[in-house]
N, C-alpha and C positions, 0 to 999 in steps of 0.2 A: 555567512556560510553557503547559501545558495545564490543563484542569479537574482536579477533585480525584482523578479516576481516574488521570491522568497516565501512561497506558499505551498503547503503540502496537505494532501488529503489522505485521511485515514479512513478505511472502511472495514467495519467489523462490529459485530453485536456485543461482544464482550466489554461491559463497562469499565472493569478494572484494568483490562489491558489497554483500552482506549484512553483511559485516564493516565496510566503510566507512560504511555507513548507520547501522548500530548504534553505532559509535564516535562519529560526528557527533551523533546524537541523545542518546546518554548525556551527552555534553559539554554538551547544551542542557537537561539535567535530566529527560529524558524516561526511563521504564522501558520497555525494549524487548524484545520477543520475536521471534526470527527463526525461521520455519518454512519448510522446503524441500520438504515433500511435501503434495500436496493433501489427502490423507486425514487428515493431522494438523491441517491447517488446520481442517477441518469439526468434528473432535472437540474442538479447542480452543475454537472458537466456540459449542459447545454448553455449555460449562462456565465460560467466561471472557468478560468484556466488555473492549472497548477504546475509547479516546477517538477513535482514528484508525487506518485500515488503509492501508497502503502495499504495492501489489503490482506485481510485474513483469508485463509482458504476454507477452513471448516466453520461453518456457521449453521445455526438451526434453521433459518428462514430461506436461505439460499446458498448456493455453492460458489465460493469465490473463483474457482476455475471457470465456471459457467459465465460469469460476468466479465472476464478478461476480454473476451471478443467484443462485448458491448463497450467496454471501456476503450479499446483500441479504435473502434469505429467513430466514437465521439471525439476522442482526443489521441491521435496517433503518436504525438511528440512526447509526452513526459514518460520517464522511466516508471516502470511498476515493479515494486518489490513486493513478493508475496510472502506471508508468514504462515506456518503450519506446523503441526506436531511432526515427530520423527516418523509417524505411521505413515506408510505410502512411499517414503523415501525418494529414490531415484525416479520412479515411475510418475509420481506426482510432480516432481520437479521438472521432468522432461515435458509432460503435458502442459505445465505452466509456462514454460519457454515457447512451446508451439503456439500457444495462445496469446503470446505478447509480453510476458514477463521478462524483465532484464535482469532480475536477481531474485534470490531465494534465501529465506532466513528460517530456520527451525526454532520452535519453542523448546525450552524456555528462551525467551529473548536475552541475548547477550548484547547489552547496550554499546559497547565499544565496537563491536562488529557491526552493529547497525549504523553507527557513526561512519564507519569506514565505507560500508555500502552506499550510504547516501552521498558521501564525497566523491566516490568513485563514478557514480551514475549521474551526478549533477554537474560536476566540474567540467 
C-alpha cells in the first residue's frame, strides 16, 4: 500500500479510536505505531521515520494543532492527516494546513475516505 517504509504513526489519546485505526490500517498491510503522549511522539520522531502521520486534533492533554509545527520541524517530509470533529470546521482546517497538515478528516471516521486520503498522500 505505501512505499518501502510502510510505516504510519497515529497520534491520539483516544484508546478506542486508536485501536480502530490501527486495526483498519494493519488489515491494509501497514505497520502502525500508536502514541498517546506528546512527549513520546517527539522522542519517537527523533529516532524513527514514518511514511505518513495521522493525528487527532482534539485531545485532553495537548492540542493536535499545536504539535503540528513540532512534527514538521522533526520530520518535514511525511504527509500529515489531521482528524477532528466537525466543530471548528473550515477555521480549524485552515489552521491545520497553515501548520503543515496535508489533509483533513472529520469524525466520525469514514474508513473508505481515510483509505483514499492515504493513497493520495503517499503514492
